[in-house]
N, CA, C and O atoms as a Tinker XYZ file with bonds, in Angstrom:
   440  protein
     1  N    127.104000   11.573000 -114.865000    73     2
     2  CA   127.542000   12.932000 -114.615000    64     1     3
     3  C    127.941000   13.080000 -113.151000    63     2     4     5
     4  O    127.252000   12.592000 -112.255000    81     3
     5  N    129.038000   13.744000 -112.928000    73     3     6
     6  CA   129.539000   13.936000 -111.565000    64     5     7
     7  C    128.784000   15.102000 -110.922000    63     6     8     9
     8  O    128.698000   16.178000 -111.513000    81     7
     9  N    128.236000   14.900000 -109.720000    73     7    10
    10  CA   127.502000   15.983000 -109.051000    64     9    11
    11  C    128.425000   17.158000 -108.708000    63    10    12    13
    12  O    129.633000   16.992000 -108.537000    81    11
    13  N    127.832000   18.331000 -108.615000    73    11    14
    14  CA   128.588000   19.555000 -108.349000    64    13    15
    15  C    129.344000   19.481000 -107.019000    63    14    16    17
    16  O    130.479000   19.947000 -106.927000    81    15
    17  N    128.726000   18.903000 -105.998000    73    15    18
    18  CA   129.410000   18.848000 -104.689000    64    17    19
    19  C    130.643000   17.947000 -104.746000    63    18    20    21
    20  O    131.624000   18.208000 -104.050000    81    19
    21  N    130.611000   16.908000 -105.551000    73    19    22
    22  CA   131.796000   16.051000 -105.697000    64    21    23
    23  C    132.899000   16.801000 -106.431000    63    22    24    25
    24  O    134.076000   16.685000 -106.091000    81    23
    25  N    132.509000   17.565000 -107.432000    73    23    26
    26  CA   133.489000   18.374000 -108.159000    64    25    27
    27  C    134.133000   19.404000 -107.235000    63    26    28    29
    28  O    135.348000   19.594000 -107.274000    81    27
    29  N    133.337000   20.067000 -106.410000    73    27    30
    30  CA   133.875000   21.075000 -105.491000    64    29    31
    31  C    134.796000   20.447000 -104.451000    63    30    32    33
    32  O    135.838000   21.016000 -104.124000    81    31
    33  N    134.428000   19.298000 -103.937000    73    31    34
    34  CA   135.291000   18.603000 -102.972000    64    33    35
    35  C    136.624000   18.249000 -103.631000    63    34    36    37
    36  O    137.684000   18.455000 -103.042000    81    35
    37  N    136.569000   17.721000 -104.840000    73    35    38
    38  CA   137.797000   17.357000 -105.546000    64    37    39
    39  C    138.638000   18.596000 -105.866000    63    38    40    41
    40  O    139.863000   18.555000 -105.754000    81    39
    41  N    137.994000   19.692000 -106.262000    73    39    42
    42  CA   138.723000   20.916000 -106.589000    64    41    43
    43  C    139.428000   21.481000 -105.353000    63    42    44    45
    44  O    140.580000   21.906000 -105.433000    81    43
    45  N    138.744000   21.486000 -104.225000    73    43    46
    46  CA   139.368000   21.981000 -103.002000    64    45    47
    47  C    140.491000   21.059000 -102.533000    63    46    48    49
    48  O    141.497000   21.527000 -102.001000    81    47
    49  N    140.323000   19.759000 -102.726000    73    47    50
    50  CA   141.385000   18.817000 -102.370000    64    49    51
    51  C    142.619000   19.042000 -103.241000    63    50    52    53
    52  O    143.743000   18.991000 -102.743000    81    51
    53  N    142.420000   19.288000 -104.531000    73    51    54
    54  CA   143.553000   19.579000 -105.425000    64    53    55
    55  C    144.243000   20.867000 -104.999000    63    54    56    57
    56  O    145.472000   20.937000 -104.995000    81    55
    57  N    143.469000   21.883000 -104.640000    73    55    58
    58  CA   144.029000   23.148000 -104.166000    64    57    59
    59  C    144.918000   22.926000 -102.943000    63    58    60    61
    60  O    146.043000   23.421000 -102.883000    81    59
    61  N    144.406000   22.187000 -101.982000    73    59    62
    62  CA   145.158000   21.962000 -100.738000    64    61    63
    63  C    146.394000   21.109000 -100.978000    63    62    64    65
    64  O    147.474000   21.433000 -100.484000    81    63
    65  N    146.252000   20.040000 -101.718000    73    63    66
    66  CA   147.403000   19.175000 -101.981000    64    65    67
    67  C    148.470000   19.895000 -102.812000    63    66    68    69
    68  O    149.662000   19.648000 -102.629000    81    67
    69  N    148.060000   20.772000 -103.715000    73    67    70
    70  CA   149.025000   21.553000 -104.502000    64    69    71
    71  C    149.863000   22.442000 -103.598000    63    70    72    73
    72  O    151.079000   22.538000 -103.763000    81    71
    73  N    149.214000   23.085000 -102.651000    73    71    74
    74  CA   149.965000   23.922000 -101.706000    64    73    75
    75  C    150.883000   23.086000 -100.824000    63    74    76    77
    76  O    152.021000   23.475000 -100.561000    81    75
    77  N    150.392000   21.945000 -100.371000    73    75    78
    78  CA   151.225000   21.078000  -99.537000    64    77    79
    79  C    152.489000   20.649000 -100.273000    63    78    80    81
    80  O    153.591000   20.735000  -99.732000    81    79
    81  N    152.322000   20.191000 -101.499000    73    79    82
    82  CA   153.457000   19.664000 -102.243000    64    81    83
    83  C    154.435000   20.772000 -102.641000    63    82    84    85
    84  O    155.648000   20.570000 -102.585000    81    83
    85  N    153.925000   21.932000 -103.041000    73    83    86
    86  CA   154.813000   22.955000 -103.580000    64    85    87
    87  C    155.381000   23.926000 -102.556000    63    86    88    89
    88  O    156.456000   24.484000 -102.777000    81    87
    89  N    154.697000   24.143000 -101.452000    73    87    90
    90  CA   155.116000   25.216000 -100.544000    64    89    91
    91  C    155.359000   24.815000  -99.089000    63    90    92    93
    92  O    156.172000   25.441000  -98.409000    81    91
    93  N    154.681000   23.801000  -98.611000    73    91    94
    94  CA   154.684000   23.535000  -97.176000    64    93    95
    95  C    155.508000   22.308000  -96.817000    63    94    96    97
    96  O    155.776000   21.449000  -97.658000    81    95
    97  N    155.904000   22.245000  -95.551000    73    95    98
    98  CA   156.712000   21.123000  -95.084000    64    97    99
    99  C    155.871000   19.873000  -94.888000    63    98   100   101
   100  O    156.328000   18.763000  -95.159000    81    99
   101  N    154.646000   20.049000  -94.419000    73    99   102
   102  CA   153.781000   18.902000  -94.195000    64   101   103
   103  C    154.098000   18.207000  -92.891000    63   102   104   105
   104  O    155.019000   18.606000  -92.178000    81   103
   105  N    153.346000   17.172000  -92.574000    73   103   106
   106  CA   153.610000   16.446000  -91.328000    64   105   107
   107  C    154.965000   15.752000  -91.377000    63   106   108   109
   108  O    155.312000   15.098000  -92.360000    81   107
   109  N    155.722000   15.909000  -90.297000    73   107   110
   110  CA   157.059000   15.315000  -90.169000    64   109   111
   111  C    157.987000   15.753000  -91.295000    63   110   112   113
   112  O    158.899000   15.013000  -91.665000    81   111
   113  N    157.767000   16.957000  -91.851000    73   111   114
   114  CA   158.574000   17.516000  -92.937000    64   113   115
   115  C    158.612000   16.590000  -94.156000    63   114   116   117
   116  O    159.596000   16.556000  -94.896000    81   115
   117  N    157.543000   15.857000  -94.346000    73   115   118
   118  CA   157.486000   14.859000  -95.410000    64   117   119
   119  C    157.586000   15.490000  -96.806000    63   118   120   121
   120  O    158.299000   14.969000  -97.664000    81   119
   121  N    156.888000   16.592000  -97.038000    73   119   122
   122  CA   156.933000   17.228000  -98.350000    64   121   123
   123  C    158.222000   18.017000  -98.538000    63   122   124   125
   124  O    158.734000   18.119000  -99.653000    81   123
   125  N    158.743000   18.572000  -97.457000    73   123   126
   126  CA   160.040000   19.247000  -97.529000    64   125   127
   127  C    161.150000   18.285000  -97.914000    63   126   128   129
   128  O    161.992000   18.603000  -98.754000    81   127
   129  N    161.152000   17.116000  -97.303000    73   127   130
   130  CA   162.165000   16.101000  -97.652000    64   129   131
   131  C    161.985000   15.591000  -99.073000    63   130   132   133
   132  O    162.963000   15.307000  -99.764000    81   131
   133  N    160.738000   15.475000  -99.508000    73   131   134
   134  CA   160.491000   15.047000 -100.888000    64   133   135
   135  C    161.036000   16.071000 -101.881000    63   134   136   137
   136  O    161.669000   15.707000 -102.872000    81   135
   137  N    160.784000   17.361000 -101.609000    73   135   138
   138  CA   161.306000   18.401000 -102.508000    64   137   139
   139  C    162.828000   18.414000 -102.513000    63   138   140   141
   140  O    163.441000   18.603000 -103.564000    81   139
   141  N    163.446000   18.216000 -101.352000    73   139   142
   142  CA   164.906000   18.152000 -101.288000    64   141   143
   143  C    165.426000   16.960000 -102.081000    63   142   144   145
   144  O    166.410000   17.081000 -102.810000    81   143
   145  N    164.776000   15.817000 -101.944000    73   143   146
   146  CA   165.162000   14.628000 -102.701000    64   145   147
   147  C    165.028000   14.869000 -104.203000    63   146   148   149
   148  O    165.835000   14.377000 -104.992000    81   147
   149  N    163.998000   15.633000 -104.592000    73   147   150
   150  CA   163.735000   15.882000 -106.009000    64   149   151
   151  C    164.684000   16.909000 -106.614000    63   150   152   153
   152  O    164.756000   17.028000 -107.837000    81   151
   153  N    165.415000   17.654000 -105.783000    73   151   154
   154  CA   166.387000   18.601000 -106.315000    64   153   155
   155  C    166.142000   20.048000 -105.970000    63   154   156   157
   156  O    166.712000   20.932000 -106.610000    81   155
   157  N    165.316000   20.322000 -104.984000    73   155   158
   158  CA   165.104000   21.698000 -104.534000    64   157   159
   159  C    166.154000   22.017000 -103.482000    63   158   160   161
   160  O    166.317000   21.280000 -102.510000    81   159
   161  N    166.867000   23.126000 -103.684000    73   159   162
   162  CA   167.857000   23.594000 -102.711000    64   161   163
   163  C    167.512000   25.012000 -102.303000    63   162   164   165
   164  O    166.599000   25.623000 -102.859000    81   163
   165  N    168.244000   25.535000 -101.329000    73   163   166
   166  CA   167.953000   26.868000 -100.811000    64   165   167
   167  C    169.191000   27.743000 -100.916000    63   166   168   169
   168  O    170.312000   27.287000 -100.693000    81   167
   169  N    168.969000   29.019000 -101.263000    73   167   170
   170  CA   170.080000   29.953000 -101.334000    64   169   171
   171  C    170.368000   30.518000  -99.938000    63   170   172   173
   172  O    169.783000   30.080000  -98.948000    81   171
   173  N    171.263000   31.482000  -99.877000    73   171   174
   174  CA   171.683000   32.025000  -98.583000    64   173   175
   175  C    170.575000   32.779000  -97.861000    63   174   176   177
   176  O    170.674000   33.016000  -96.657000    81   175
   177  N    169.521000   33.161000  -98.579000    73   175   178
   178  CA   168.392000   33.860000  -97.975000    64   177   179
   179  C    167.197000   32.934000  -97.724000    63   178   180   181
   180  O    166.088000   33.402000  -97.467000    81   179
   181  N    167.425000   31.632000  -97.797000    73   179   182
   182  CA   166.409000   30.594000  -97.596000    64   181   183
   183  C    165.318000   30.603000  -98.658000    63   182   184   185
   184  O    164.196000   30.171000  -98.394000    81   183
   185  N    165.628000   31.082000  -99.836000    73   183   186
   186  CA   164.694000   31.023000 -100.953000    64   185   187
   187  C    164.939000   29.733000 -101.724000    63   186   188   189
   188  O    166.081000   29.427000 -102.065000    81   187
   189  N    163.883000   28.974000 -102.004000    73   187   190
   190  CA   164.079000   27.717000 -102.725000    64   189   191
   191  C    164.394000   27.963000 -104.205000    63   190   192   193
   192  O    163.878000   28.897000 -104.819000    81   191
   193  N    165.246000   27.110000 -104.756000    73   191   194
   194  CA   165.496000   27.127000 -106.191000    64   193   195
   195  C    165.666000   25.689000 -106.661000    63   194   196   197
   196  O    166.057000   24.806000 -105.897000    81   195
   197  N    165.363000   25.481000 -107.928000    73   195   198
   198  CA   165.366000   24.138000 -108.493000    64   197   199
   199  C    166.701000   23.848000 -109.175000    63   198   200   201
   200  O    167.320000   24.734000 -109.764000    81   199
   201  N    167.128000   22.593000 -109.082000    73   199   202
   202  CA   168.358000   22.170000 -109.748000    64   201   203
   203  C    168.066000   21.336000 -110.994000    63   202   204   205
   204  O    168.988000   20.970000 -111.723000    81   203
   205  N    166.790000   21.034000 -111.243000    73   203   206
   206  CA   166.399000   20.292000 -112.445000    64   205   207
   207  C    164.958000   20.654000 -112.798000    63   206   208   209
   208  O    164.294000   21.380000 -112.060000    81   207
   209  N    164.484000   20.143000 -113.928000    73   207   210
   210  CA   163.136000   20.500000 -114.382000    64   209   211
   211  C    162.038000   19.935000 -113.487000    63   210   212   213
   212  O    161.018000   20.591000 -113.273000    81   211
   213  N    162.233000   18.742000 -112.970000    73   211   214
   214  CA   161.226000   18.151000 -112.088000    64   213   215
   215  C    161.070000   19.004000 -110.833000    63   214   216   217
   216  O    159.952000   19.285000 -110.404000    81   215
   217  N    162.195000   19.414000 -110.245000    73   215   218
   218  CA   162.151000   20.254000 -109.053000    64   217   219
   219  C    161.528000   21.609000 -109.365000    63   218   220   221
   220  O    160.833000   22.184000 -108.528000    81   219
   221  N    161.774000   22.113000 -110.559000    73   219   222
   222  CA   161.184000   23.379000 -110.968000    64   221   223
   223  C    159.660000   23.269000 -111.014000    63   222   224   225
   224  O    158.951000   24.191000 -110.612000    81   223
   225  N    159.169000   22.144000 -111.501000    73   223   226
   226  CA   157.726000   21.913000 -111.526000    64   225   227
   227  C    157.138000   21.761000 -110.139000    63   226   228   229
   228  O    155.996000   22.154000 -109.904000    81   227
   229  N    157.906000   21.194000 -109.213000    73   227   230
   230  CA   157.416000   21.028000 -107.839000    64   229   231
   231  C    157.293000   22.357000 -107.106000    63   230   232   233
   232  O    156.466000   22.487000 -106.204000    81   231
   233  N    158.094000   23.335000 -107.473000    73   231   234
   234  CA   158.048000   24.628000 -106.796000    64   233   235
   235  C    156.901000   25.514000 -107.274000    63   234   236   237
   236  O    156.596000   26.530000 -106.651000    81   235
   237  N    156.276000   25.133000 -108.363000    73   235   238
   238  CA   155.194000   25.930000 -108.941000    64   237   239
   239  C    153.845000   25.309000 -108.564000    63   238   240   241
   240  O    153.516000   24.228000 -109.051000    81   239
   241  N    153.054000   25.974000 -107.703000    73   239   242
   242  CA   151.765000   25.392000 -107.323000    64   241   243
   243  C    150.809000   25.261000 -108.506000    63   242   244   245
   244  O    149.938000   24.392000 -108.500000    81   243
   245  N    150.961000   26.111000 -109.517000    73   243   246
   246  CA   150.108000   26.013000 -110.700000    64   245   247
   247  C    150.434000   24.756000 -111.496000    63   246   248   249
   248  O    149.534000   24.081000 -111.997000    81   247
   249  N    151.718000   24.444000 -111.612000    73   247   250
   250  CA   152.130000   23.227000 -112.333000    64   249   251
   251  C    151.676000   21.977000 -111.585000    63   250   252   253
   252  O    151.165000   21.035000 -112.191000    81   251
   253  N    151.864000   21.974000 -110.275000    73   251   254
   254  CA   151.461000   20.826000 -109.464000    64   253   255
   255  C    149.953000   20.617000 -109.544000    63   254   256   257
   256  O    149.482000   19.481000 -109.601000    81   255
   257  N    149.191000   21.722000 -109.547000    73   255   258
   258  CA   147.736000   21.589000 -109.582000    64   257   259
   259  C    147.249000   20.993000 -110.901000    63   258   260   261
   260  O    146.223000   20.313000 -110.928000    81   259
   261  N    147.974000   21.239000 -111.992000    73   259   262
   262  CA   147.578000   20.636000 -113.268000    64   261   263
   263  C    147.689000   19.118000 -113.183000    63   262   264   265
   264  O    146.777000   18.397000 -113.584000    81   263
   265  N    148.813000   18.642000 -112.658000    73   263   266
   266  CA   149.009000   17.188000 -112.563000    64   265   267
   267  C    148.065000   16.556000 -111.556000    63   266   268   269
   268  O    147.535000   15.472000 -111.801000    81   267
   269  N    147.848000   17.216000 -110.432000    73   267   270
   270  CA   146.893000   16.686000 -109.456000    64   269   271
   271  C    145.471000   16.727000 -109.991000    63   270   272   273
   272  O    144.675000   15.830000 -109.714000    81   271
   273  N    145.150000   17.764000 -110.755000    73   271   274
   274  CA   143.833000   17.838000 -111.376000    64   273   275
   275  C    143.622000   16.708000 -112.375000    63   274   276   277
   276  O    142.530000   16.146000 -112.469000    81   275
   277  N    144.666000   16.382000 -113.113000    73   275   278
   278  CA   144.593000   15.262000 -114.051000    64   277   279
   279  C    144.366000   13.957000 -113.299000    63   278   280   281
   280  O    143.524000   13.149000 -113.693000    81   279
   281  N    145.115000   13.748000 -112.219000    73   279   282
   282  CA   144.931000   12.533000 -111.409000    64   281   283
   283  C    143.546000   12.515000 -110.768000    63   282   284   285
   284  O    142.912000   11.463000 -110.690000    81   283
   285  N    143.073000   13.673000 -110.308000    73   283   286
   286  CA   141.742000   13.762000 -109.713000    64   285   287
   287  C    140.648000   13.448000 -110.714000    63   286   288   289
   288  O    139.639000   12.836000 -110.365000    81   287
   289  N    140.843000   13.863000 -111.959000    73   287   290
   290  CA   139.867000   13.557000 -113.001000    64   289   291
   291  C    139.783000   12.057000 -113.239000    63   290   292   293
   292  O    138.691000   11.501000 -113.357000    81   291
   293  N    140.921000   11.411000 -113.308000    73   291   294
   294  CA   140.948000    9.954000 -113.480000    64   293   295
   295  C    140.278000    9.273000 -112.288000    63   294   296   297
   296  O    139.513000    8.324000 -112.459000    81   295
   297  N    140.569000    9.762000 -111.076000    73   295   298
   298  CA   139.980000    9.206000 -109.858000    64   297   299
   299  C    138.452000    9.339000 -109.880000    63   298   300   301
   300  O    137.739000    8.377000 -109.596000    81   299
   301  N    137.953000   10.535000 -110.217000    73   299   302
   302  CA   136.507000   10.745000 -110.249000    64   301   303
   303  C    135.842000    9.930000 -111.353000    63   302   304   305
   304  O    134.748000    9.398000 -111.166000    81   303
   305  N    136.505000    9.833000 -112.505000    73   303   306
   306  CA   135.936000    9.047000 -113.598000    64   305   307
   307  C    135.880000    7.564000 -113.235000    63   306   308   309
   308  O    134.900000    6.883000 -113.535000    81   307
   309  N    136.937000    7.067000 -112.587000    73   307   310
   310  CA   136.943000    5.661000 -112.169000    64   309   311
   311  C    135.844000    5.412000 -111.132000    63   310   312   313
   312  O    135.169000    4.383000 -111.173000    81   311
   313  N    135.670000    6.349000 -110.210000    73   311   314
   314  CA   134.610000    6.204000 -109.199000    64   313   315
   315  C    133.236000    6.223000 -109.858000    63   314   316   317
   316  O    132.334000    5.493000 -109.448000    81   315
   317  N    133.080000    7.060000 -110.882000    73   315   318
   318  CA   131.811000    7.123000 -111.592000    64   317   319
   319  C    131.547000    5.816000 -112.345000    63   318   320   321
   320  O    130.425000    5.309000 -112.343000    81   319
   321  N    132.586000    5.274000 -112.989000    73   319   322
   322  CA   132.434000    4.012000 -113.717000    64   321   323
   323  C    132.081000    2.856000 -112.785000    63   322   324   325
   324  O    131.269000    1.995000 -113.120000    81   323
   325  N    132.703000    2.856000 -111.618000    73   323   326
   326  CA   132.459000    1.773000 -110.659000    64   325   327
   327  C    131.220000    2.005000 -109.801000    63   326   328   329
   328  O    130.868000    1.165000 -108.973000    81   327
   329  N    130.559000    3.148000 -110.000000    73   327   330
   330  CA   129.336000    3.497000 -109.256000    64   329   331
   331  C    129.587000    3.597000 -107.751000    63   330   332   333
   332  O    128.753000    3.178000 -106.948000    81   331
   333  N    130.747000    4.155000 -107.371000    73   331   334
   334  CA   131.074000    4.327000 -105.950000    64   333   335
   335  C    131.438000    5.790000 -105.669000    63   334   336   337
   336  O    132.357000    6.069000 -104.898000    81   335
   337  N    130.708000    6.723000 -106.302000    73   335   338
   338  CA   131.047000    8.139000 -106.169000    64   337   339
   339  C    131.027000    8.607000 -104.715000    63   338   340   341
   340  O    131.917000    9.337000 -104.278000    81   339
   341  N    130.004000    8.182000 -103.971000    73   339   342
   342  CA   129.874000    8.622000 -102.582000    64   341   343
   343  C    131.045000    8.141000 -101.735000    63   342   344   345
   344  O    131.624000    8.913000 -100.970000    81   343
   345  N    131.386000    6.887000 -101.871000    73   343   346
   346  CA   132.481000    6.317000 -101.088000    64   345   347
   347  C    133.818000    6.919000 -101.512000    63   346   348   349
   348  O    134.689000    7.138000 -100.670000    81   347
   349  N    133.991000    7.187000 -102.789000    73   347   350
   350  CA   135.254000    7.710000 -103.301000    64   349   351
   351  C    135.539000    9.122000 -102.797000    63   350   352   353
   352  O    136.692000    9.552000 -102.811000    81   351
   353  N    134.531000    9.841000 -102.359000    73   351   354
   354  CA   134.730000   11.211000 -101.889000    64   353   355
   355  C    135.306000   11.267000 -100.477000    63   354   356   357
   356  O    135.920000   12.267000 -100.104000    81   355
   357  N    135.120000   10.219000  -99.695000    73   355   358
   358  CA   135.561000   10.246000  -98.298000    64   357   359
   359  C    137.047000   10.557000  -98.119000    63   358   360   361
   360  O    137.368000   11.346000  -97.231000    81   359
   361  N    137.969000    9.998000  -98.891000    73   359   362
   362  CA   139.380000   10.351000  -98.697000    64   361   363
   363  C    139.697000   11.801000  -99.076000    63   362   364   365
   364  O    140.694000   12.352000  -98.610000    81   363
   365  N    138.871000   12.420000  -99.907000    73   363   366
   366  CA   139.136000   13.787000 -100.354000    64   365   367
   367  C    138.586000   14.842000  -99.404000    63   366   368   369
   368  O    139.042000   15.986000  -99.433000    81   367
   369  N    137.627000   14.491000  -98.573000    73   367   370
   370  CA   136.958000   15.476000  -97.720000    64   369   371
   371  C    137.908000   16.175000  -96.747000    63   370   372   373
   372  O    137.799000   17.393000  -96.604000    81   371
   373  N    138.843000   15.482000  -96.059000    73   371   374
   374  CA   139.751000   16.222000  -95.163000    64   373   375
   375  C    140.598000   17.257000  -95.905000    63   374   376   377
   376  O    140.843000   18.345000  -95.384000    81   375
   377  N    141.042000   16.926000  -97.108000    73   375   378
   378  CA   141.831000   17.883000  -97.884000    64   377   379
   379  C    140.972000   19.052000  -98.353000    63   378   380   381
   380  O    141.438000   20.189000  -98.410000    81   379
   381  N    139.716000   18.766000  -98.688000    73   379   382
   382  CA   138.810000   19.838000  -99.095000    64   381   383
   383  C    138.537000   20.792000  -97.931000    63   382   384   385
   384  O    138.545000   22.010000  -98.112000    81   383
   385  N    138.297000   20.247000  -96.750000    73   383   386
   386  CA   138.072000   21.099000  -95.578000    64   385   387
   387  C    139.314000   21.918000  -95.252000    63   386   388   389
   388  O    139.216000   23.101000  -94.928000    81   387
   389  N    140.463000   21.298000  -95.338000    73   387   390
   390  CA   141.712000   22.018000  -95.107000    64   389   391
   391  C    141.920000   23.096000  -96.172000    63   390   392   393
   392  O    142.405000   24.187000  -95.871000    81   391
   393  N    141.553000   22.787000  -97.407000    73   391   394
   394  CA   141.660000   23.772000  -98.490000    64   393   395
   395  C    140.796000   24.986000  -98.231000    63   394   396   397
   396  O    141.216000   26.116000  -98.481000    81   395
   397  N    139.590000   24.762000  -97.731000    73   395   398
   398  CA   138.712000   25.882000  -97.397000    64   397   399
   399  C    139.336000   26.727000  -96.291000    63   398   400   401
   400  O    139.330000   27.955000  -96.365000    81   399
   401  N    139.872000   26.069000  -95.270000    73   399   402
   402  CA   140.486000   26.799000  -94.159000    64   401   403
   403  C    141.689000   27.610000  -94.629000    63   402   404   405
   404  O    141.831000   28.775000  -94.256000    81   403
   405  N    142.552000   27.014000  -95.437000    73   403   406
   406  CA   143.728000   27.732000  -95.933000    64   405   407
   407  C    143.306000   28.913000  -96.796000    63   406   408   409
   408  O    143.866000   30.003000  -96.681000    81   407
   409  N    142.319000   28.696000  -97.658000    73   407   410
   410  CA   141.845000   29.779000  -98.499000    64   409   411
   411  C    141.286000   30.933000  -97.655000    63   410   412   413
   412  O    141.569000   32.100000  -97.928000    81   411
   413  N    140.504000   30.604000  -96.647000    73   411   414
   414  CA   139.947000   31.648000  -95.785000    64   413   415
   415  C    141.031000   32.385000  -95.018000    63   414   416   417
   416  O    140.938000   33.599000  -94.835000    81   415
   417  N    142.065000   31.668000  -94.563000    73   415   418
   418  CA   143.179000   32.316000  -93.888000    64   417   419
   419  C    143.903000   33.272000  -94.833000    63   418   420   421
   420  O    144.276000   34.375000  -94.432000    81   419
   421  N    144.099000   32.866000  -96.058000    73   419   422
   422  CA   144.804000   33.716000  -97.030000    64   421   423
   423  C    143.971000   34.910000  -97.424000    63   422   424   425
   424  O    144.504000   36.012000  -97.554000    81   423
   425  N    142.680000   34.726000  -97.618000    73   423   426
   426  CA   141.806000   35.840000  -97.985000    64   425   427
   427  C    141.648000   36.781000  -96.795000    63   426   428   429
   428  O    141.644000   38.002000  -96.953000    81   427
   429  N    141.519000   36.206000  -95.613000    73   427   430
   430  CA   141.346000   37.017000  -94.403000    64   429   431
   431  C    142.615000   37.722000  -93.969000    63   430   432   433
   432  O    142.557000   38.660000  -93.175000    81   431
   433  N    143.750000   37.294000  -94.468000    73   431   434
   434  CA   145.011000   37.948000  -94.140000    64   433   435
   435  C    145.578000   37.570000  -92.797000    63   434   436   437
   436  O    146.441000   38.280000  -92.279000    81   435
   437  N    145.132000   36.486000  -92.216000    73   435   438
   438  CA   145.638000   36.074000  -90.896000    64   437   439
   439  C    146.893000   35.256000  -91.059000    63   438   440
   440  O    147.474000   34.813000  -90.069000    81   439
């Protein structure tokens, strides 16, 4: 059984990565360039729109979170099978901390 703190870390990491992929430019505009490559374009008012179904899915943070949640489930299950749950959480912790910060900024209205 996966401990609650591991689940929360993974959930916050999925939240943060979903926002990064669907809405933000990221470091060195890496996610912005990925969305452009995938078919996201901008209208005259700088609003993003999709030119294909894949790009449409990338613009929706809810859609992205489903796929990341699926990948996170596989990751946690593999870590549980290999008995390395503690070590497997280390790459997710920075995203979880960032997710908490972003959530607090959005709730706080800053």
